[in-house]
N, C-alpha and C positions, 0 to 999 in steps of 0.2 A: 573609462565605460562603463558607465551602472553597467545591471544583469540584465534588466531589458532587450536595449542597445545593443552590447556579448548575444545573447540570445538572439535578438532580429538579423543579427549577422553571419548563423551557424543551423539555426535550428529551423528543422520546416518542419511545422506546428503541422497535425492529420484537421480533414475536414476543414482549412484555412484554407480563402484565399487569399496567396501570399501577397496580392498587388495593393490591396489599401487596405488588411485589415487591421483594425486599431495597437499599437501593442502588447503585448503579455501582460498579466500584473505577476514583477517578479515576488514569489512567493518564498520565504526566508527558514519560518521557520510555521508552526503550527503546537496551537496551549489547547488545549480540551478544544469547544465546537469552534473554534476560530484559531485563523488564517494571520500571519502577520509577514507586510513586505516588507520593498529596505529601507523603506522608508520609517515603520514604524506604526505604519497605519496598519489594524486592525478590522478581521471579515470573514462575517462569522461566513461557517464553511456549512452554505447550503446542501451542494452537490454530496457532504461528502466523504470524496474522496477517495472512494470503498469503502473500504474495511473497517475505516473510522465512524461509523454511521453507532454502534455503542458505548466504543470507550472514548473517545476523542480520537484527540491526537496527540500525543508524545502519553503516553497515562505511562505512571512510569514500574508496574506489575509487570506490565508489556516489554519493554523496551530492557526492564534486565533477564524475562527471559530469552528476549532475542538478542543483544546481545550474550548471552551466556551461549546461546548452540549456535552465533556467529565465531565459537571460539574452538570447536569440533565438528561447523560442515556448513556453512549455507547455501548450501543447493546441489542437486543432482538432480537431472531427468529419468525420469520415468522411466524411463523408453529404454527396457535392459535392468535399466538399478533398482532400489529399495531402499528405504531407510528405516533408521524406527521410534523418530517420530512419528512418519506414518502409518506405521502402523500398527504408533500406540493411538493415534486421533481415531486412526476408525477404531480399533476397539473399543474409545470410550465411543464416539460417535453409534454404531447402527447401534446401540442396547436404548437408544435412545426415540431412536425409529416407531415411526409405530407398527403392529401385522409381525412384529418378528421379523427384520427383513436381514438376510443375508447375504454376500456376494455370492453366488449360484458359479459350479463347475463345472465350467465349457470343460 
């Protein structure tokens, strides 16, 4: 069974009329600005899949950093918790914002 057929059998895609929807394109990998389906056909990712707008898919530096982070902590909810990478990111971003912004104490 193809990936598209398996998808149709088990997934309800948001904002999709499932009764007469065309089969979804089964993407198996991304590289730079391209997405590739299970037959190897290449598509330009014009939607830019959220965070890959600037760097593209499968950027080696980003992949290495994500892989390294996953060996320590892959995710923790911010409701009552924090973590070092989030604090480091905020510390690096705040000085880049205009007007000397800072987190106000509530």
